[in-house]
C-alpha positions in Angstrom: -36.0 161.0 40.7 -35.8 157.7 38.8 -38.3 157.2 36.0 -40.7 154.2 36.1 -40.8 151.8 33.2 -44.1 153.2 32.0 -42.6 156.8 32.0 -39.6 155.5 30.1 -41.8 153.8 27.5 -43.8 157.0 27.2 -40.7 159.1 26.6 -39.3 156.6 24.1 -42.4 156.5 21.9 -42.9 160.3 22.1 -39.4 160.8 20.7 -39.6 158.0 18.1 -40.0 159.7 14.7 -41.4 156.4 13.3 -44.0 156.0 16.1 -47.0 156.7 13.9 -50.4 157.1 15.4 -49.5 155.5 18.8 -46.8 158.2 19.1 -49.4 161.0 18.5 -51.8 159.4 20.9 -49.2 159.3 23.6 -48.1 162.9 22.9 -51.7 164.0 23.5 -52.1 161.9 26.6 -48.9 163.5 28.0 -50.1 167.0 27.1 -53.4 166.4 28.9 -51.8 164.8 32.0 -53.3 166.7 34.9 -50.0 166.8 36.8 -47.3 167.0 34.3 -49.0 168.2 31.1 -49.4 171.6 29.4 -51.7 174.0 31.3 -53.3 175.3 28.1 -54.0 171.8 26.8 -55.3 170.6 30.1 -57.8 173.5 30.2 -59.4 172.8 26.8 -62.9 171.3 26.4 -64.9 169.9 23.5 -66.5 173.3 23.0 -63.3 175.3 23.3 -61.5 173.5 20.5 -64.5 173.2 18.2 -63.7 176.5 16.5 -60.2 175.3 15.9 -61.5 172.2 14.2 -63.6 174.2 11.8 -60.6 176.5 11.1 -58.4 173.5 10.4 -60.9 172.0 8.0 -61.0 175.3 6.1 -57.3 175.4 5.9 -57.2 171.9 4.4 -59.7 173.1 1.8 -57.6 176.2 1.1 -54.5 174.1 0.5 -56.4 171.9 -1.9 -57.8 174.9 -3.8 -54.3 176.2 -4.2 -52.9 172.7 -5.2 -50.3 173.3 -2.4 -49.6 169.7 -1.6 -46.7 170.5 0.8 -49.0 172.7 2.9 -51.8 170.1 2.6 -49.6 167.5 4.3 -49.2 169.9 7.3 -52.8 170.9 7.4 -54.0 167.3 7.4 -51.8 166.7 10.4 -53.4 169.7 12.1 -56.8 168.3 11.3 -55.8 164.8 12.6 -54.6 166.4 15.8 -58.2 167.7 16.4 -59.5 164.1 16.2 -56.8 162.9 18.6 -57.7 165.8 21.0 -61.4 164.8 21.1 -60.7 161.1 21.5 -58.3 161.8 24.4 -61.0 163.9 26.2 -63.5 161.2 25.4 -61.3 158.6 26.9 -60.8 160.7 30.0 -64.5 161.1 30.4 -65.3 157.4 29.6 -67.4 158.3 26.4 -65.2 156.8 23.7 -61.6 156.1 22.7 -59.6 156.5 19.6 -59.9 152.8 18.9 -63.7 152.9 19.3 -63.9 155.9 17.0 -61.8 154.0 14.4 -64.0 150.9 14.8 -67.2 152.9 14.4 -66.2 154.6 11.2 -64.7 151.3 9.8 -68.0 149.5 10.5 -70.0 152.3 9.0 -67.9 152.3 5.7 -68.4 148.6 5.3 -72.1 148.8 6.1 -72.7 151.7 3.7 -70.8 150.0 0.8 -72.4 146.6 0.5 -71.6 146.6 -3.2 -67.9 146.6 -2.4 -67.7 144.5 0.8 -70.5 141.9 0.4 -68.4 139.8 -2.0 -70.8 140.3 -5.0 -68.5 142.8 -6.7 -71.4 144.4 -8.4 -70.9 147.6 -10.4 -72.9 150.7 -9.4 -72.9 154.2 -10.9 -72.1 157.2 -8.7 -75.8 158.2 -8.9 -77.0 154.7 -7.8 -74.4 154.7 -4.9 -75.5 158.1 -3.6 -79.2 156.9 -3.7 -78.3 153.7 -1.8 -76.1 155.6 0.6 -79.0 157.9 1.6 -81.3 154.9 2.0 -78.9 153.2 4.3 -78.4 156.4 6.3 -82.1 156.7 6.7 -82.4 153.1 7.9 -79.6 153.7 10.4 -81.4 156.8 11.7 -84.6 154.9 12.1 -82.9 152.1 13.9 -81.1 154.6 16.2 -84.4 156.3 17.1 -86.5 153.2 17.2 -88.8 154.4 14.3 -89.2 157.0 11.6 -87.2 160.1 12.1 -88.0 163.7 11.1 -87.2 164.4 7.5 -84.9 167.3 8.3 -83.4 165.7 11.4 -79.6 165.3 11.9 -78.5 168.2 9.7 -75.9 170.1 11.7 -77.0 173.6 12.6 -73.4 174.8 12.6 -72.8 174.1 8.9 -72.1 177.2 6.7 -75.6 178.6 6.0 -75.5 178.0 2.2 -74.4 174.4 2.7 -77.0 173.8 5.3 -79.7 175.3 3.0 -78.8 172.9 0.2 -78.9 169.9 2.6 -82.3 171.0 4.0 -83.7 171.4 0.4 -82.3 168.1 -0.8 -83.8 166.3 2.2 -87.2 167.9 1.6 -87.0 167.1 -2.1 -86.5 163.4 -1.4 -90.0 163.3 0.1 -91.5 165.3 -2.9 -91.4 168.8 -1.4 -89.7 170.6 -4.3 -90.6 172.5 -7.5 -91.0 170.0 -10.4 -88.9 172.3 -12.7 -86.7 175.3 -12.5 -89.4 177.7 -13.7 -91.0 177.5 -10.3 -87.8 178.6 -8.7 -87.3 181.6 -11.0 -90.9 182.7 -10.3 -90.2 182.5 -6.6 -87.0 184.6 -6.9 -89.1 187.3 -8.6 -91.6 187.1 -5.8 -89.0 187.3 -3.1 -87.2 190.3 -4.7 -90.5 192.1 -4.8 -91.2 191.3 -1.1 -87.7 192.5 -0.2 -88.2 195.7 -2.1 -91.5 196.3 -0.3 -89.9 195.5 3.1 -87.2 198.0 2.5 -89.7 200.7 1.8 -92.3 200.1 4.5 -91.3 197.4 7.0 -88.9 197.2 10.0 -85.2 196.2 9.8 -86.1 192.8 11.2 -88.6 192.2 8.5 -86.0 193.2 5.9 -83.5 190.7 7.3 -86.2 188.0 7.1 -87.1 188.8 3.5 -83.4 188.9 2.5 -82.9 185.5 4.1 -85.9 184.2 2.1 -84.3 185.5 -1.1 -80.9 183.9 -0.3 -82.7 180.6 0.5 -84.5 180.5 -2.8 -81.3 181.6 -4.7 -79.7 178.6 -3.0 -82.5 176.4 -4.4 -81.9 177.9 -7.8 -78.3 176.8 -7.6 -79.3 173.3 -6.5 -81.6 172.9 -9.5 -78.7 174.0 -11.7 -76.5 171.4 -9.9 -74.2 174.2 -8.7 -72.6 174.2 -5.2 -73.6 177.7 -4.0 -70.9 177.8 -1.4 -68.2 177.0 -4.0 -69.7 179.5 -6.4 -69.6 182.3 -3.8 -66.1 181.4 -2.8 -65.0 181.7 -6.5 -66.9 185.0 -6.8 -65.1 186.3 -3.6 -61.7 185.4 -5.1 -62.6 187.0 -8.4 -63.6 190.2 -6.7 -60.4 190.2 -4.6 -58.2 189.6 -7.6 -59.8 192.3 -9.7 -59.9 194.9 -6.9 -56.2 194.2 -6.2 -55.5 194.8 -9.9 -57.4 198.1 -9.7 -55.2 199.1 -6.7 -52.1 198.2 -8.7 -53.1 200.4 -11.6 -53.9 203.3 -9.3 -50.5 202.8 -7.6 -48.9 203.1 -11.0 -50.2 206.6 -11.3 -49.3 207.5 -7.7 -52.8 207.0 -6.2 -54.5 204.9 -3.6 -58.2 203.9 -3.7 -59.0 206.6 -1.1 -57.5 209.2 -3.4 -59.5 208.0 -6.3 -63.3 208.1 -7.0 -66.0 205.7 -8.1 -65.9 206.7 -11.8 -62.1 206.2 -12.0 -62.2 202.9 -10.2 -65.1 201.7 -12.3 -63.2 202.5 -15.4 -60.1 200.6 -14.2 -62.4 197.7 -13.1 -63.8 197.4 -16.6 -60.3 197.4 -18.0 -59.2 194.7 -15.7 -62.3 192.7 -16.4 -61.8 193.0 -20.2 -58.1 191.9 -19.9 -59.1 188.9 -17.9 -61.7 187.8 -20.5 -59.2 188.3 -23.3 -56.8 186.0 -21.5 -59.5 183.4 -21.0 -60.3 183.4 -24.7 -56.6 183.1 -25.6 
Protein backbone atom coordinates (compact mmCIF):
# COMPACT_ATOMS: atom_id res chain seq x y z
CA UNK A 1 0.00 0.00 0.00
CA UNK A 2 1.34 3.38 -0.99
CA UNK A 3 1.84 5.89 1.82
CA UNK A 4 0.10 9.25 1.75
CA UNK A 5 2.11 12.47 1.96
CA UNK A 6 1.03 12.94 5.58
CA UNK A 7 2.23 9.43 6.46
CA UNK A 8 5.54 10.06 4.71
CA UNK A 9 5.99 13.35 6.56
CA UNK A 10 5.26 11.57 9.84
CA UNK A 11 7.81 8.85 9.06
CA UNK A 12 10.42 11.40 8.11
CA UNK A 13 10.15 13.52 11.23
CA UNK A 14 10.04 10.47 13.53
CA UNK A 15 13.34 9.26 12.08
CA UNK A 16 14.97 12.70 12.00
CA UNK A 17 17.55 12.79 14.85
CA UNK A 18 17.43 16.60 14.78
CA UNK A 19 13.63 16.82 14.84
CA UNK A 20 13.53 18.24 18.36
CA UNK A 21 10.24 18.67 20.20
CA UNK A 22 8.10 18.32 17.00
CA UNK A 23 9.69 14.89 16.52
CA UNK A 24 8.80 13.80 20.06
CA UNK A 25 5.24 15.08 19.68
CA UNK A 26 4.85 13.13 16.45
CA UNK A 27 6.31 9.97 18.01
CA UNK A 28 3.75 10.15 20.81
CA UNK A 29 0.91 10.84 18.37
CA UNK A 30 1.88 7.72 16.42
CA UNK A 31 2.18 5.62 19.58
CA UNK A 32 -1.36 6.69 20.55
CA UNK A 33 -2.86 6.20 17.09
CA UNK A 34 -5.95 4.00 17.70
CA UNK A 35 -5.38 1.98 14.52
CA UNK A 36 -1.61 1.71 14.09
CA UNK A 37 -0.17 2.64 17.48
CA UNK A 38 1.21 0.60 20.38
CA UNK A 39 -1.54 -1.28 22.31
CA UNK A 40 0.01 -0.46 25.69
CA UNK A 41 0.33 3.26 24.93
CA UNK A 42 -3.21 3.41 23.54
CA UNK A 43 -4.64 1.92 26.74
CA UNK A 44 -3.01 4.44 29.08
CA UNK A 45 -5.00 7.17 30.85
CA UNK A 46 -4.12 10.25 32.90
CA UNK A 47 -4.46 8.21 36.09
CA UNK A 48 -2.58 5.17 34.86
CA UNK A 49 0.60 7.11 34.08
CA UNK A 50 0.47 9.45 37.11
CA UNK A 51 2.56 7.03 39.19
CA UNK A 52 5.17 6.90 36.42
CA UNK A 53 5.37 10.68 36.44
CA UNK A 54 6.08 10.71 40.18
CA UNK A 55 8.67 7.95 39.75
CA UNK A 56 10.43 9.84 36.96
CA UNK A 57 10.55 13.03 39.04
CA UNK A 58 12.23 11.12 41.87
CA UNK A 59 14.72 9.61 39.44
CA UNK A 60 15.62 13.12 38.27
CA UNK A 61 16.17 14.14 41.90
CA UNK A 62 18.27 11.01 42.51
CA UNK A 63 20.55 11.75 39.53
CA UNK A 64 21.04 15.30 40.85
CA UNK A 65 21.84 14.03 44.36
CA UNK A 66 24.51 11.79 42.85
CA UNK A 67 25.82 14.55 40.54
CA UNK A 68 25.37 12.05 37.71
CA UNK A 69 24.92 14.45 34.82
CA UNK A 70 24.89 11.74 32.15
CA UNK A 71 22.02 9.97 33.89
CA UNK A 72 20.32 13.30 34.53
CA UNK A 73 20.13 13.94 30.78
CA UNK A 74 18.28 10.65 30.29
CA UNK A 75 16.03 11.12 33.30
CA UNK A 76 15.02 14.60 32.14
CA UNK A 77 14.05 13.06 28.82
CA UNK A 78 11.92 10.49 30.64
CA UNK A 79 10.24 13.28 32.62
CA UNK A 80 9.64 15.33 29.46
CA UNK A 81 8.01 12.28 27.90
CA UNK A 82 5.43 12.35 30.70
CA UNK A 83 4.47 15.92 29.74
CA UNK A 84 4.22 14.89 26.09
CA UNK A 85 2.03 11.96 27.10
CA UNK A 86 -0.45 14.12 29.03
CA UNK A 87 -0.63 16.77 26.32
CA UNK A 88 -1.28 14.14 23.63
CA UNK A 89 -4.19 12.76 25.68
CA UNK A 90 -5.39 16.29 26.40
CA UNK A 91 -5.34 17.05 22.69
CA UNK A 92 -7.29 13.86 21.92
CA UNK A 93 -9.92 14.80 24.52
CA UNK A 94 -10.09 18.46 23.51
CA UNK A 95 -8.86 19.72 26.91
CA UNK A 96 -5.52 21.29 25.98
CA UNK A 97 -2.53 20.86 23.67
CA UNK A 98 1.23 20.95 24.06
CA UNK A 99 1.20 24.44 22.58
CA UNK A 100 -1.48 25.68 25.01
CA UNK A 101 0.45 24.21 27.95
CA UNK A 102 3.63 25.97 26.81
CA UNK A 103 1.73 29.25 26.34
CA UNK A 104 0.15 28.90 29.79
CA UNK A 105 3.44 28.40 31.62
CA UNK A 106 5.18 31.12 29.59
CA UNK A 107 2.43 33.64 30.43
CA UNK A 108 2.59 32.60 34.08
CA UNK A 109 6.37 33.09 34.31
CA UNK A 110 6.09 36.58 32.84
CA UNK A 111 3.14 37.45 35.08
CA UNK A 112 4.93 36.25 38.22
CA UNK A 113 8.21 38.01 37.44
CA UNK A 114 7.18 41.63 36.83
CA UNK A 115 10.55 42.80 38.16
CA UNK A 116 12.22 41.04 35.21
CA UNK A 117 9.72 41.52 32.37
CA UNK A 118 8.08 44.89 33.07
CA UNK A 119 11.07 46.81 31.74
CA UNK A 120 11.95 48.47 35.02
CA UNK A 121 14.90 46.18 35.67
CA UNK A 122 14.50 46.55 39.42
CA UNK A 123 16.60 44.47 41.78
CA UNK A 124 14.91 42.24 44.33
CA UNK A 125 16.30 39.95 46.96
CA UNK A 126 15.28 36.30 46.93
CA UNK A 127 13.18 36.91 50.06
CA UNK A 128 11.34 39.83 48.41
CA UNK A 129 10.75 37.77 45.27
CA UNK A 130 9.30 34.83 47.23
CA UNK A 131 6.97 37.19 49.08
CA UNK A 132 5.82 38.85 45.84
CA UNK A 133 5.45 35.44 44.15
CA UNK A 134 3.07 34.28 46.89
CA UNK A 135 1.04 37.50 46.66
CA UNK A 136 0.67 37.10 42.90
CA UNK A 137 -0.32 33.44 43.33
CA UNK A 138 -2.96 34.41 45.88
CA UNK A 139 -4.30 37.08 43.54
CA UNK A 140 -4.46 34.53 40.72
CA UNK A 141 -6.36 32.07 42.94
CA UNK A 142 -8.82 34.77 43.94
CA UNK A 143 -9.41 35.75 40.30
CA UNK A 144 -9.86 32.13 39.31
CA UNK A 145 -12.47 31.51 42.01
CA UNK A 146 -14.09 34.95 41.77
CA UNK A 147 -13.22 35.92 45.31
CA UNK A 148 -11.13 34.98 48.36
CA UNK A 149 -10.02 31.36 48.48
CA UNK A 150 -9.50 29.03 51.42
CA UNK A 151 -6.16 29.60 53.11
CA UNK A 152 -5.09 25.99 52.60
CA UNK A 153 -6.71 25.55 49.19
CA UNK A 154 -4.70 24.30 46.23
CA UNK A 155 -2.08 22.31 48.15
CA UNK A 156 -1.85 18.95 46.39
CA UNK A 157 -2.92 16.02 48.56
CA UNK A 158 -0.58 13.60 46.79
CA UNK A 159 2.59 15.42 47.84
CA UNK A 160 4.96 13.49 50.12
CA UNK A 161 3.46 13.85 53.61
CA UNK A 162 6.36 15.82 55.11
CA UNK A 163 6.45 18.22 52.15
CA UNK A 164 2.69 18.77 52.32
CA UNK A 165 2.89 19.38 56.08
CA UNK A 166 5.45 22.16 55.51
CA UNK A 167 3.27 23.76 52.83
CA UNK A 168 0.18 23.61 55.05
CA UNK A 169 2.10 25.14 57.95
CA UNK A 170 3.65 27.87 55.80
CA UNK A 171 0.25 28.80 54.38
CA UNK A 172 -1.30 28.97 57.88
CA UNK A 173 1.67 30.99 59.15
CA UNK A 174 1.09 33.64 56.46
CA UNK A 175 -2.24 34.50 58.10
CA UNK A 176 -0.74 34.53 61.61
CA UNK A 177 -1.54 30.96 62.73
CA UNK A 178 1.92 30.04 64.00
CA UNK A 179 4.01 30.02 67.16
CA UNK A 180 5.83 33.35 67.54
CA UNK A 181 9.09 31.56 68.45
CA UNK A 182 10.53 28.07 68.51
CA UNK A 183 9.94 27.56 72.25
CA UNK A 184 6.24 27.07 71.55
CA UNK A 185 7.13 24.26 69.14
CA UNK A 186 9.43 22.48 71.59
CA UNK A 187 6.77 22.67 74.30
CA UNK A 188 4.29 21.13 71.86
CA UNK A 189 6.73 18.33 71.01
CA UNK A 190 6.99 17.44 74.71
CA UNK A 191 3.19 17.46 74.95
CA UNK A 192 2.75 15.24 71.89
CA UNK A 193 5.34 12.71 73.12
CA UNK A 194 3.47 12.46 76.42
CA UNK A 195 0.17 11.95 74.60
CA UNK A 196 1.68 9.26 72.38
CA UNK A 197 3.12 7.47 75.40
CA UNK A 198 -0.28 7.56 77.09
CA UNK A 199 -2.00 6.35 73.91
CA UNK A 200 0.42 3.43 73.68
CA UNK A 201 -0.47 2.33 77.20
CA UNK A 202 -4.24 2.76 77.32
CA UNK A 203 -5.71 3.70 73.92
CA UNK A 204 -6.54 1.81 70.72
CA UNK A 205 -4.20 1.31 67.78
CA UNK A 206 -6.12 3.95 65.77
CA UNK A 207 -5.59 6.45 68.58
CA UNK A 208 -1.89 5.61 68.64
CA UNK A 209 -1.66 6.25 64.89
CA UNK A 210 -3.40 9.60 65.35
CA UNK A 211 -1.08 10.68 68.17
CA UNK A 212 1.98 9.56 66.24
CA UNK A 213 0.79 11.61 63.26
CA UNK A 214 0.41 14.64 65.54
CA UNK A 215 4.00 14.18 66.74
CA UNK A 216 5.33 13.95 63.17
CA UNK A 217 3.37 17.05 62.21
CA UNK A 218 4.81 19.13 65.06
CA UNK A 219 8.31 17.77 64.38
CA UNK A 220 7.86 19.02 60.83
CA UNK A 221 6.93 22.40 62.25
CA UNK A 222 10.10 22.30 64.36
CA UNK A 223 12.12 21.74 61.15
CA UNK A 224 10.30 24.62 59.47
CA UNK A 225 11.20 27.00 62.31
CA UNK A 226 14.82 25.85 61.99
CA UNK A 227 14.59 26.47 58.21
CA UNK A 228 15.33 22.78 57.57
CA UNK A 229 13.63 20.82 54.79
CA UNK A 230 12.36 17.76 56.73
CA UNK A 231 12.02 15.65 53.57
CA UNK A 232 15.62 16.36 52.64
CA UNK A 233 16.79 15.76 56.21
CA UNK A 234 15.03 12.39 56.39
CA UNK A 235 16.43 11.34 53.01
CA UNK A 236 19.92 12.15 54.29
CA UNK A 237 19.26 10.18 57.48
CA UNK A 238 18.06 7.22 55.39
CA UNK A 239 21.25 7.32 53.33
CA UNK A 240 23.42 7.56 56.43
CA UNK A 241 21.68 4.58 58.01
CA UNK A 242 22.04 2.53 54.80
CA UNK A 243 25.72 3.45 54.46
CA UNK A 244 26.56 2.58 58.07
CA UNK A 245 24.59 -0.66 58.11
CA UNK A 246 26.30 -1.79 54.90
CA UNK A 247 29.64 -1.09 56.59
CA UNK A 248 28.56 -3.23 59.55
CA UNK A 249 27.67 -6.03 57.11
CA UNK A 250 31.10 -5.72 55.49
CA UNK A 251 32.85 -5.99 58.85
CA UNK A 252 30.78 -9.04 59.74
CA UNK A 253 31.58 -10.60 56.36
CA UNK A 254 35.28 -10.09 57.07
CA UNK A 255 34.96 -12.46 60.04
CA UNK A 256 32.77 -14.91 58.16
CA UNK A 257 29.40 -13.79 59.51
CA UNK A 258 26.15 -12.33 58.25
CA UNK A 259 23.79 -10.12 60.30
CA UNK A 260 21.48 -13.07 60.97
CA UNK A 261 24.44 -14.97 62.47
CA UNK A 262 25.35 -12.03 64.68
CA UNK A 263 23.54 -10.45 67.63
CA UNK A 264 22.51 -6.96 68.70
CA UNK A 265 25.49 -6.35 71.00
CA UNK A 266 28.00 -7.29 68.30
CA UNK A 267 26.27 -5.24 65.62
CA UNK A 268 25.95 -2.25 67.97
CA UNK A 269 29.67 -2.40 68.71
CA UNK A 270 30.48 -2.50 64.99
CA UNK A 271 27.98 0.31 64.37
CA UNK A 272 29.78 2.51 66.92
CA UNK A 273 33.12 1.73 65.28
CA UNK A 274 31.75 2.70 61.85
CA UNK A 275 30.21 5.86 63.31
CA UNK A 276 33.51 6.84 64.97
CA UNK A 277 35.48 6.24 61.76
CA UNK A 278 33.03 8.41 59.79
CA UNK A 279 33.33 11.26 62.28
CA UNK A 280 37.12 11.06 62.22
CA UNK A 281 37.08 11.29 58.42
CA UNK A 282 34.78 14.31 58.64
CA UNK A 283 37.15 16.07 61.04
CA UNK A 284 40.13 15.32 58.79
